[in-house]
C-alpha positions as CSV (number, residue, x, y, z in Angstrom):
1,M,-8.2,-13.1,-2.4
2,T,-4.8,-12.0,-1.3
3,T,-4.2,-8.2,-1.2
4,L,-1.0,-6.1,-1.2
5,P,-0.2,-4.8,2.3
6,L,-0.4,-1.1,2.3
7,R,0.8,1.4,4.9
8,A,-1.2,4.6,5.1
9,T,0.7,7.8,5.7
10,G,-0.4,11.4,6.1
11,E,0.5,11.9,2.4
12,G,-0.7,8.7,0.8
13,V,0.4,5.0,0.9
14,Q,3.6,3.0,1.0
15,F,4.1,-0.6,-0.1
16,A,6.9,-3.1,-0.8
17,V,8.0,-3.9,-4.3
18,K,10.2,-6.6,-5.8
19,V,11.6,-5.3,-9.0
20,V,13.1,-7.5,-11.8
21,P,15.1,-5.1,-14.1
22,G,16.2,-6.1,-17.6
23,A,13.0,-8.0,-18.3
24,A,11.7,-8.7,-21.8
25,R,8.8,-6.2,-21.1
26,D,7.3,-4.0,-18.5
27,R,4.6,-5.6,-16.4
28,I,3.1,-5.9,-13.0
29,V,3.4,-9.7,-12.4
30,G,1.4,-10.0,-9.1
31,L,2.2,-10.6,-5.5
32,L,5.4,-12.2,-4.2
33,G,4.9,-12.7,-0.5
34,D,4.0,-9.3,0.9
35,A,5.5,-7.4,-2.1
36,L,4.2,-6.4,-5.5
37,K,6.4,-8.1,-8.1
38,V,7.1,-5.8,-11.1
39,Q,9.3,-6.5,-14.2
40,V,10.8,-3.6,-16.1
41,A,12.8,-3.7,-19.3
42,A,15.1,-0.9,-18.2
43,P,18.5,-1.9,-17.0
44,P,19.5,-1.6,-13.3
45,E,22.0,1.2,-13.9
46,G,21.9,4.9,-13.4
47,G,18.4,4.8,-11.8
48,K,16.8,3.7,-15.1
49,A,14.9,0.7,-13.6
50,N,13.7,2.8,-10.7
51,A,12.5,5.6,-13.0
52,R,10.6,3.1,-15.2
53,L,9.2,1.4,-12.1
54,C,7.7,4.8,-11.0
55,E,6.4,5.5,-14.5
56,L,4.8,2.0,-14.7
57,L,3.1,2.3,-11.3
58,A,1.9,5.9,-12.0
59,E,0.3,4.6,-15.3
60,A,-1.2,1.6,-13.6
61,L,-2.6,3.6,-10.7
62,A,-3.7,6.6,-12.9
63,V,-1.7,9.1,-10.8
64,P,0.8,11.7,-11.8
65,I,4.4,10.4,-12.1
66,R,5.6,13.1,-9.6
67,T,3.5,11.5,-6.9
68,V,5.4,8.1,-7.1
69,A,8.8,7.7,-5.4
70,V,11.2,5.0,-4.3
71,L,11.6,5.6,-0.6
72,S,14.2,2.9,0.2
73,G,16.1,0.2,-1.6
74,A,17.1,2.3,-4.6
75,S,20.0,-0.1,-5.4
76,N,18.2,-3.2,-4.2
77,A,15.6,-5.5,-5.9
78,R,13.4,-5.0,-2.8
79,K,12.1,-1.5,-2.5
80,V,9.6,0.6,-0.6
81,V,7.5,2.8,-2.9
82,A,5.3,5.7,-1.8
83,V,2.4,7.2,-3.7
84,Q,1.3,10.6,-2.5
85,G,-2.3,11.8,-2.7
86,L,-3.8,8.3,-2.9
87,D,-5.8,7.3,0.1
88,H,-5.7,3.7,1.5
89,G,-9.2,2.7,0.3
90,S,-8.6,4.0,-3.2
91,A,-5.2,2.3,-3.4
92,Q,-6.6,-1.0,-2.1
93,T,-9.3,-0.9,-4.8
94,K,-6.8,0.0,-7.6
95,F,-4.4,-2.8,-6.5
96,A,-7.2,-5.3,-6.3
97,T,-8.2,-4.5,-9.9
98,L,-4.5,-4.6,-11.1
99,L,-3.8,-7.9,-9.3
100,A,-6.9,-9.5,-10.7
101,G,-5.5,-9.1,-14.2
102,A,-1.9,-9.8,-13.3
103,T,-0.1,-13.0,-14.2
104,R,1.2,-15.3,-11.5
105,P,4.8,-14.7,-10.3
106,R,7.4,-17.3,-11.3
């Protein structure tokens, strides 16, 4: 099974995300190379897609929204996201569960 590469930090974890804004619905699609592919219905304007991405990841990982942030790539489809307060082991387990139920990327 392929897993999402996570980078542990003193505050939590970081990982790469490929975002597809303006999708028909919000969903975590699966892995696309070394990134998590996520589709969001929000448009890519005014930070709406980034905000929805953070909300969707917070819901999926069962963490508070305030702990999820886009670190880099705010105006790019490829981003680095950080989740504070989530240790590497817990994050790996949560992502394994999420990815097991995700659809395949297209």
